[in-house]
C-alpha positions, 0 to 999 in steps of 0.5 A: 490501549488503542489500535488502528489497523487495517488488513486488505486482500484484493485487486488493484483497480487502476495503475498506481500513481506516484509523485514526489513531495517538495521535500523529495519524498515519494508518495504513491496512491492506488485503489484496491477492490475487495468483494463479499459474496453471500446468498440472500436468505429470502430469495436464495439469490447470490449477491455480491458487494464490492468495496473500494479502498484508497491506499497510500504508500510512502518512500521506498515502499511507494517506489516499489509499488509504482514499479511492480504493481499494475491494475488487476494484480492481487495484493495484501495490504496492512496499514492504518486508517487515516481520514483527512479533510480538504476544501473543494473548489466549490467551497464545500468540505470533503473527506477522504479515508485512506489506508496508509500502507506499511506492509504489502505482499504481491500475491500474483506471479510477476508476469501477468495480472491474472496470476500465472503462478498463485504460489509466487508472492513477495513481501515488502514491509516498512515500519516506523523507526524505533528510538533508543529506548525501543519505542516507536517514534514518529518520522522526522519528515512526512506522515509516512512510515520509515523503512526497516533495513536489514542490509546497509544502505547503498553508497551511491544513488545508482545502487539504490535502483530496484532490480528484479533480483532485489525483490524476494520472490 
């Protein structure tokens, strides 16, 4: 049995950047910082280590992230870790490790990055589509997860826009 699962709770280090692939699929990238604080045993000095995580959100989840999240917002992210390689302009091989998000919970209040309402949160979840036998199947196009919909899909493109009433705060 294998498991590839990442759970991050931190703050956005920059505004999300959204783009559309050639096939029309939305992909949004952003970065989340997490910190660990401890006391050094020898010096009794408080120390802090901050890690920066690259997050990728596909399709509808990416659209929601791009619309509602800003630098400084606190979020909870669940997903899987993926490392990809590419060739840089100077010919060297580079690697980038990312978390492909399939569940995001916005933890601050809607109004400000500092979180005027700590109890307010909203969850947006996307999971791979299931086949007829109940097992998870790979998406038909693109590496991102497929959405799970509890309501029928909207019939017109105008009805697919996100409004504040659509987010379950």
